[in-house]
C-alpha positions in Angstrom: 88.7 98.3 97.2 85.5 98.9 98.5 83.8 102.8 98.2 81.9 104.3 100.5 78.1 103.9 99.0 78.6 100.0 98.7 80.2 99.9 102.7 76.7 101.7 103.2 74.9 99.0 101.6 76.3 95.9 103.1 77.0 97.3 106.4 73.8 96.0 108.3 73.1 98.7 110.7 69.6 96.7 111.9 72.2 93.8 113.0 75.4 96.2 113.9 74.3 99.1 114.6 74.6 102.6 113.2 77.4 104.5 111.3 78.5 107.8 112.0 79.3 110.2 109.2 81.7 112.8 109.2 80.7 116.5 108.3 82.3 116.9 104.6 83.2 121.0 105.4 85.0 120.2 108.8 87.3 117.8 106.8 88.1 120.4 104.3 90.6 121.7 106.6 92.5 118.8 107.1 95.2 117.5 104.4 93.9 114.1 103.8 93.3 113.3 100.4 89.8 113.6 98.5 89.2 109.8 99.0 89.1 109.9 102.8 87.3 112.7 102.9 84.2 111.4 101.0 84.8 107.8 102.7 84.4 109.7 106.1 81.4 111.8 104.9 79.5 109.2 103.2 80.2 105.7 104.3 81.7 106.4 107.7 82.4 104.3 110.3 80.2 102.2 112.4 79.7 103.3 116.4 80.7 99.9 117.7 81.4 97.6 115.8 83.6 93.8 116.8 86.2 93.1 117.3 84.6 95.3 120.2 86.0 98.5 118.6 84.3 102.0 119.4 84.0 105.0 117.2 81.4 106.7 119.6 83.8 108.6 121.1 85.0 110.7 117.8 81.6 112.4 117.5 82.3 113.1 114.1 84.8 115.0 114.4 88.1 114.1 113.1 91.0 116.0 115.0 95.0 115.1 115.9 95.2 112.7 118.8 97.5 115.8 120.6 94.1 117.7 121.1 92.0 114.8 122.1 94.5 113.6 124.6 97.3 114.7 126.3 100.4 113.6 124.2 103.5 115.0 123.0 103.5 116.7 119.7 105.4 114.1 117.9 102.1 111.7 118.0 100.4 115.2 116.0 100.8 113.1 112.9 98.3 110.7 114.0 94.4 111.7 113.7 91.7 110.1 116.2 89.2 107.9 115.2 88.0 105.9 118.0 89.2 102.7 120.4 90.0 99.2 120.9 88.4 97.4 123.6 91.6 97.8 125.4 91.3 101.7 124.9 93.9 101.9 122.5 93.8 105.1 120.2 92.6 104.0 116.6 94.1 106.6 114.3 94.5 107.5 110.7 97.9 108.8 109.8 98.1 112.3 108.1 99.9 111.6 104.9 100.3 108.3 104.8 96.6 107.5 105.3 97.1 104.3 107.3 94.7 103.1 110.0 96.7 102.2 113.2 96.6 101.3 116.8 98.8 103.3 119.3 99.6 100.2 121.7 99.1 102.7 125.2 100.5 99.7 127.7 103.4 99.7 125.4 104.2 103.5 124.9 101.9 103.9 122.5 103.7 101.7 119.9 102.1 102.1 116.3 100.5 99.0 115.5 99.2 98.3 111.5 95.4 97.5 111.0 94.9 98.8 107.5 96.6 100.3 104.3 93.4 102.8 104.1 90.2 103.9 105.3 88.8 101.7 102.7 90.5 98.5 103.3 89.8 99.2 107.5 85.9 99.3 106.4 85.9 96.5 104.4 88.1 94.4 107.1 85.0 95.6 109.6 82.8 94.1 107.0 84.5 90.6 106.6 85.0 90.3 110.6 81.2 90.7 111.1 80.3 88.4 108.3 83.0 86.0 109.9 80.8 86.0 113.0 77.4 85.8 111.3 79.1 82.5 109.8 80.5 81.2 113.1 76.7 81.5 114.5 75.0 79.6 111.4 77.3 76.9 112.3 77.8 76.4 115.7 74.6 78.7 117.3 74.2 81.9 118.6 77.1 81.9 121.3 79.5 80.7 118.7 82.0 84.2 118.6 81.3 84.9 122.5 82.4 81.5 123.4 85.4 81.0 120.9 83.6 78.3 119.3 84.9 79.3 115.5 84.9 76.4 113.0 88.4 76.5 111.4 86.9 76.9 107.8 85.5 79.9 108.7 88.3 81.0 110.2 90.6 80.0 106.7 88.2 81.7 105.1 88.6 85.2 107.2 92.3 85.0 106.5 91.2 84.6 102.5 89.7 87.8 102.6 91.7 89.6 104.5 94.5 88.9 102.2 92.4 89.6 99.4 91.7 93.1 100.7 95.2 94.3 102.4 97.4 91.5 102.4 99.9 93.7 104.4 97.1 93.3 107.3 98.1 90.2 107.4 101.5 90.5 108.5 102.9 89.4 111.9 102.0 91.7 114.8 99.6 93.5 112.8 95.8 94.1 114.3 93.8 91.8 112.1 97.0 88.8 112.3 96.5 88.8 116.3 93.0 89.2 115.8 93.3 85.4 113.9 95.6 84.2 116.3 92.7 84.8 119.1 90.9 82.9 117.1 92.4 79.9 117.6 93.1 80.4 121.5 
């Protein structure tokens, strides 16, 4: 599992954009594990990583989603991190610390992304590397044109399974992203 310092070393800020780091003191009042607090304050989250995710709206402040959006109290266990390209909130679940998104066009149904924040960060790294590999083989528009070589997709699948096998279960976020590469 990737540690925050390693994530910082591997994330290419010049190519993939800046990392948003959270204030450790602000995180002290949360019930998240020291590992999550460390990762958010030292590693951080990329501002706008592929595949079309956005964490800029977090503004380095971690709060329950009920404080960010007008949502019922039953959603209080979800802490808002950012959003998908479709505007679905990406959250970390208090206590179990899974990363999920809430499908806004399906009554905010929870969709699994990764088992931990560390695994989510590492998944973002390999997805970005997949884009680089596709560009190397099929040119600069490979990702935009969805012209990803099958060997690169197979590599990505293996990497996701190595990082977090659960993220490749049917209907999970990364499983769906892999399916989209075949369209």
